C-alpha positions as CSV (number, residue, x, y, z in Angstrom):
1,M,-194.2,-3.5,-2.9
2,L,-194.7,-0.5,-5.1
3,P,-191.8,-1.2,-7.5
4,L,-192.7,-4.9,-7.6
5,M,-196.3,-4.1,-8.6
6,G,-195.1,-1.5,-11.2
7,V,-196.9,1.4,-9.5
8,L,-193.7,3.5,-8.9
9,P,-190.1,3.0,-10.0
10,A,-187.6,2.0,-7.3
11,E,-185.8,5.3,-7.5
12,H,-188.8,7.3,-6.4
13,V,-189.6,4.9,-3.6
14,C,-186.0,4.8,-2.3
15,Q,-185.9,8.6,-2.2
16,Q,-188.7,8.6,0.4
17,Y,-187.0,6.1,2.7
18,F,-183.5,7.5,2.6
19,K,-184.1,10.8,4.2
20,D,-181.8,12.4,6.7
21,N,-184.2,11.9,9.6
22,N,-184.5,8.2,8.9
23,F,-180.8,7.8,9.0
24,L,-180.5,9.8,12.2
25,F,-183.0,7.5,14.0
26,F,-181.4,4.4,12.5
27,G,-177.9,5.5,13.4
28,G,-179.0,6.3,17.0
29,L,-180.6,2.9,17.4
30,V,-177.5,1.2,16.0
31,V,-175.4,3.1,18.6
32,A,-177.8,2.1,21.4
33,A,-177.7,-1.5,20.3
34,S,-173.9,-1.5,20.2
35,L,-173.7,0.0,23.6
36,E,-176.0,-2.6,24.9
37,A,-173.9,-5.4,23.2
38,V,-170.8,-4.3,25.2
39,H,-172.9,-4.2,28.4
40,M,-172.7,-0.4,28.8
41,H,-176.2,-0.4,30.3
42,Q,-174.9,-2.5,33.2
43,R,-172.0,-0.1,33.7
44,I,-174.4,2.8,33.7
45,A,-176.7,1.1,36.2
46,L,-173.8,0.3,38.5
47,R,-172.5,3.8,38.3
48,V,-175.9,5.2,39.2
49,L,-176.1,2.9,42.2
50,L,-172.7,4.0,43.4
51,L,-173.2,7.7,42.9
52,F,-176.8,8.1,44.0
53,G,-177.6,5.4,46.4
54,T,-180.3,2.7,46.6
55,R,-183.4,4.5,48.0
56,P,-186.2,4.8,45.4
57,H,-186.1,8.6,45.1
58,Q,-182.3,8.5,44.7
59,L,-182.5,5.8,42.0
60,L,-185.1,7.8,40.1
61,F,-183.0,10.9,40.2
62,G,-179.9,9.0,39.1
63,F,-181.8,7.4,36.3
64,M,-183.0,10.8,35.2
65,V,-179.4,12.2,35.3
66,G,-178.1,9.3,33.4
67,T,-180.8,9.6,30.7
68,A,-180.2,13.4,30.4
69,F,-176.4,12.8,30.1
70,L,-176.9,10.3,27.3
71,S,-179.5,12.5,25.6
72,M,-176.8,15.1,25.1
73,W,-175.1,13.0,22.5
74,M,-177.8,10.6,21.2
75,N,-181.4,11.3,20.0
76,N,-184.2,10.6,22.4
77,T,-185.3,7.4,20.7
78,A,-181.9,5.9,21.0
79,T,-181.5,7.1,24.6
80,T,-184.8,5.4,25.4
81,A,-183.7,2.2,23.7
82,M,-180.4,2.4,25.7
83,M,-182.1,3.0,29.0
84,M,-184.9,0.4,28.7
85,P,-182.8,-2.6,29.9
86,I,-181.9,-0.6,33.0
87,A,-185.5,0.2,33.7
88,E,-186.7,-3.3,33.1
89,A,-184.0,-4.8,35.4
90,G,-185.3,-2.8,38.4
């Protein structure tokens, strides 16, 4: 809106949006969306069931371990986006 209204040139506005942190979050969310597109969330859920069992405290622990494992390579926002379909399915 600012460049269209003549308040700021587009160069100055774009510099504020294309920061490293913004790309980090965007890239993490793209990775989470792509893993969800290939049904990786179902594979993770099934693996948690096989490894940890079906009782509620075992499922919670397995969910926590899976989230911690994914969080080692992805930022927390992307990990949350990846794990939400698993949590909503339960």
